C-alpha positions, 0 to 999 in steps of 0.5 A: 507571511504570504498574502494568501497563506491558508488559515490552519484554523479552517480545518478545526473540527467543527463538532462539539465533542467529548474528549477521549480517554486515550487522547494525547495529554496537554503536556505532550503538545510540544512533542519530544522532551528537549533534552532527548531531542537535543541528544539524539540530534547531536548523535544522528543529525536533525534530519533523522530525529522527528520530534513534533507532536504531529510526528509522534501521533502519526507513528503512534498507530498501526494496524493493531487495536493498540496505540502508544505515543512514542517520546521520539521517532528516529529515522535510521539510515544504516547499521551505524545509526542502529548501533548509535541508537542502541548505545544511547539507549543503554547509556540512558536506560531507555527503550527501543522499538523498531517499526517498518510498515506498521501492518502488525496486528498485535501492537508489536510495532509500537513503543512508548520511548524511542521508536525507530523507523526502519522502512524508509532507507532499508529497501532493496533486493539482490537476486542470487544464483539465478533466482534460487536465493534472494538477498532482501533488505528489511524495508522491502515489501513482499510484493516488491521482492516477488516482482524482482524474482518473477522473471526467474520463475521464483517466489518467496515462501511467506505470502501474507495477505498484506504483501502489498504493504508488509515488509520483509523485516516484519515478515521474518520478525513475526514469522508471518506465513499467509495463504500457502506457507503453512509450516513448511514455506514460512520464514523459519523454514526458508531463511538461508541466513540473517544479518542482525544487530544484537541489543549490545550493538554486535553485528552477526552475519550467520552466513559468515564461516567465522561468525561463531568465533567472532560471536564468542569473542564479542559475546562470550556470556551469551554464547555460554548461556545459549549452549546451556539452554540447549543442553537443558532442553535436549536433556528433557525428553518430555519438553523436547517432544512438546516443542516439536509437537507445538510446531507441527501446526502453525505457531508464532506464540512466543520464541522458537524454542525449536531453534535450540533443537535445530541449531548446533551452535550459538549463531545457528540458534540465534538465527532460529530465535530471531525468526518470530522474535518481534524485534525483542532480541535484535534488529534484522538488517538483511535476509537471504531467502531460499526461494521456491518455484513460481508454479504458473499453471493454476486452477482455482474455485470458489465453492459455497457451502450451507454452513461453516462446519460443512465447509470445514469438513471438506478441507481434508479432502482438498488437502489430500487431493494436493491443493496448495491453498484452501481458504475459508470465508464465512457469511459475514466475510462474504457479504462484507467483501461486496465493498471490494471492487469487482466482487459480485453485488449479489453476495450482499444477499448471501444467507448469514450461515453460508460459507465458502472455500477458495481452493487453488491448485498450482503446478509446473506444467499443464499435465500436472495441472490437469491431474490436479483438476481430475482429483478435484473433480472427484472431491467435488462429486462428493460435496453438497454445494449450494448456489444461494445467488446467481453469481455463484458458479461452484466450478474450477477456472483457469481464467486469471482475471476471475482467479485474481478477483477471488483472491482479492476478496479473500485478502480483503478479509480484515479491511473489508469486514473492518471497514463495515464495522459500526462507526466509532468501534475498535477492531480486534483481529484474532488468529489461532490454529488447531489440528486441521482434522479438528477444524470443523469442531473448532468452527462450531465452538468458535461460533458458539463462543461468539454468540454467548459474548454478543459478538457477530464476528466474521471468520476466515482463514487458511483452512488447509493448515487449521488456521482461523482468523476472526474479527471483533468490534467493540468500543474501547472507550466504554469500560463495559465493552472492554470488559466484554472483550476481556471475558471473551478473550479469557474463555477463547484462550482456554478453549483453544489451549485446553480443548484443542491444544491449539496455537493462540497465535498461528501467524500474527505473532504474540505481540501485546494481546496474547503475551498474558496468555503465553504461559497458558499455552506453553506451560511454566517450564517453556515460558521460563526458558523464553524469559531466560532467552530474553535475559541472555540476549537483552539483559538490560531490557532495551528492546521492545519491553512488554512485547512477547513477554509480559507478566501483567495478566491484563496487558492485552487491555492496556493501550487499546485505542478509541476510533473517533468518528471522522469525515465519512469518506475516511471513517471506515479506515482501520489503519491497516497501512495497505495504502502507504507504499503507493502514496507519493508523499510517504517518504516526505511528510505523511501517508493516507493512513497517517492523515486519517490518524492525525484527524482522529487525534484532533477528534479525541481532543478537547475543542481548542486544546494545545495538542489540537492547535499544534496538530492543525499547524502542521496538518496544512503542509504535512497532510493537505499541501503535500498530498498529490491528490492522485487517489492511488490510495483508493486503489490500494485500499480494499474498501476504496477509501480515497484520502486524496479526495478528502484532502481536496475537500480540506483544500476547499474548506481552506478557501475564502469565498473571495478565492472561490469567486476568483477561481470561478472567474478564471474558469469562465474566462479560461480561453484568455487564461489559456492564451496568456499561459502559452504566451508566458511559456513562449516568453520564457526563452527570451527572459531566461530561466534564472530570471524566471526562477527568481521572479517566481520565487519572490512571488511564492514568498509574497503570495502563497506556495499553494498558488504560485508555481516554481519555474522549473528548467524542465518546462518545455517551450510553448505549443503552436498557436494553431492546432492542425487542420482537420475535417469533420465529415470523414472523421470517425472520432472527435479528438480533444487535445488537452489544454496542457498540450495546447499550452506546452510543446514537445520536449526540448530538442524533440523534432516535430511533429507536435503531439496533436499533429502526430495524433492526427497523422497517425489516425489518418495513416490507419484510416481512422481520421479524427476531427479537432473542433474549432472551439476547443480553446477555453475548455478543460477537463476541470482537473485544474479546479478539482485538484485544488478544491475550487468547487465553483470553478470546477462546476463551471468547467465540468458543465462546460466541457460536457456540453461542448463534448455533447455537441462535438460528438453529435450527442455521443455518436462519435467517441471523444479521444483525449490525449492526456490520461489525467484529462481522460479520467477527469472528463470520464469520471471526475466531473460527474459529481459537479454536473447539473442533472441534465448534464449528467444525462448527457454525460452518461451517453458520451464515449470518452476514450483515452488516446492510449486505448484509441491507438492500441485498439483502433490504430495499431492493428491497421498500421505497419511498423517500419522502424523500432528503437532498441529499448524503451522505458515507460512511465505508467501514470496514476490516471492510467491505473484508475482507467485500467490503461497501463497495458495499452501503454506497454502494448504501444511501446512494444510496437516502437521498441525491441525491448520495453521495460516497466520499472518495478518501482514505477509509481505516481510521479506526484507532479499532479498537474502543477503540484510538482511546481508548487512543491517540487520536493514532493515529486523528488521524493515520489520519483526517487526509487523509479528514477534510480531504476531508470538511470541505472542504464541507458534507454533509447526512448522514455515514454508515457502519455501525460505531458505534466508527468513527462515533465516530472520524470524529466526532472527526476531522471534528467532524461527526456520523456515524451508521449508514446503516440509521438513514438508510434507516429515515428515508428509507422511513418512512411519512408520519404521514398515510399508512397503515402498511405 
């Protein structure tokens, strides 16, 4: 065992706690049963079978209020794997559930036996016919698919609020729609063809001209039964009319029986049935969409009304005026959304009765947009709007930033409201639709129902389509609270069906929580037909039992998950999964959601239980060590949960007092440590990479993989001992070369100047000279200590750098320009909690400027670009995202190259200072999609603005990345024959 291996018991929850009724039982502490694990491993290989209790627990939760622990998790890589799993399940009488993003709200991505991950290896987009169609794999997020289509001026029809995280497989399997899709732009209407695997293993490509003939040979009984059902439905005029009527409004409850009316052959019928089947009829392996125009001329307003019914009454007027989206938000939603960055703080003071409509018109050109705006003005003239707080404007705008802010608040409905629920309560998201003309009446009835059952619920929805969402919070561990929820659901379902003839699920699909009410909505005849569909396609009941169809009248109350209170920073999490696509470790170990899910399971357990012990054993590496700490999860989370900060806290908790003292000592003597590091890097060329790799490998095994970095061949040579000479009197800014740029030199093979020399030269060239203080050695942004959770060392260096910067900048008179984005973030923001009260006052008066901003705003307008390379690809870093500097990187790159490419899959490289050297597998996993995109073609330059991230990308791509400021210096350097400026 390594000398300084962290003690997993240091993270044991310290509070005395009562075991939760839904805790994982002790018998499951060992994970997957041995025989099941061994058999699947034999068929699929060990790397595709996840069997530890930590694996099972982290896959047991999704965005729904349910939790079912699978027996095993399988990572399927291709259709052959899917067929193997289905064949095994048939032979052994087992059950299979497919899961991709886990953003479903009704438990349809959860299983109690074999759970198959179909996200990791299933991403990809192929644009067809100039953008008119797109072939999309099921693990692709909606945002990723639309990013590929955007250059063609096209977009997918479905646009769910979870587009950042939800994947195409789930969108189609649930017939998810969203803000604008309605009944005409959803998956059912815009899917051109599907490729899917039936429970028997038969693969069907509905675009294949021979598909029906091949299906008839492979599945004759199925084909016969489908055509029999079609004949029965078409022969019943009343039933046919009922099916058509049910789909005039949004409806995802049950199977699409209109597939029998729209399809004229078994394959075409199956194409329709698969949409909205929730994984119960087959696995969708590929989707071809007919895309829609991306109308770029937009006019949007957020309009405030005195009450929810008053807002609802205005909806038909905007529909008639041609609005593409009319979104409704009640007072609870508006007030809760102040948790979302950018939302006006005074919304917290809005009266509870207030409601708002987010109205948007989209047009292909300016003339059409202006026509829409004139129609909108006529509607506005007849409305009684209110302005309860100062930020309310009640006017249409074309400004992209403001529009994006409105939509950010709207899309955060579930997470923002859910994040403000009482600690320890479970969140239920309900979704229903009524005829749009009866929306105001439905709002009044819903408010009354909530009041009578004691729920202070929030309401929002796609008002243009009569589709409302509301949230309920209750304690799933309290039987009386569960009974209250059950009573509400009984009455709500009867109200929706009997009074409004509405849809009990408009776009979230039946799942588990509406399955008991399916017959209430559809009647016995139609429900029996749905059972016959399931029995025809999946006669052995292998796929997703108890989802969509369940004869248990209390099925919606089974498996409700408790939400134990955890650390304050993570406690608001509702497990929505929005954070997962951005997480660097999501294909290696765990995601932010899963880190929180695992922590909650520890809290459910008896203190010292075997399950808790097993979870703690895995948590160190799976959650804490392989977290990059980049905090991009905070940016993706609508309520700003920073799981990276929590993992840094856990790193601190694992430190002994001795380790904290050593770290503080290193901070106090950092000048010597910095010089030693530069000497070690300089010596590397003489020692040789093979020896260094061997020595660091031995040291890692003997000491700790968390303390000793692995030597990587991509590590550049040492920086010069001396920084370039500068003069203070003429300087307009203080230039702070980050310690990483004082230790490491240029990329191997890259001619001079060094980065500090380039910054000094190009600043002088622009007439904006900078000054480097003589005493920068021994100072640092403190990120070294902050990222590892060394609080005492962090405090030492944070206060040192602020005091030094105060002196260098003459009390904040001059800006402090920092040449590494992560260091800019550290000095500008991350040091603040560790400062003394006096130093916080000093810090507040400092102007910390990232070198990208300095170069783009102060230098570029004053420079003459003399030469450009042909093409450049850029790597925006996570720190740039936090600082909002990403556009500055591309702006500078465009000055240096004729063509600039930002990879669609660009994300955090996870090098994270030295974490990519402590855990190289983390960077390899994090950069794989971006690296594939970068290496698919050649570029003349590979640009970023953080030395360690550049090293990480060097390793990932085999290409040489360098600072965009080096490129800017070269692009603006005078020719030798030209007079110098």
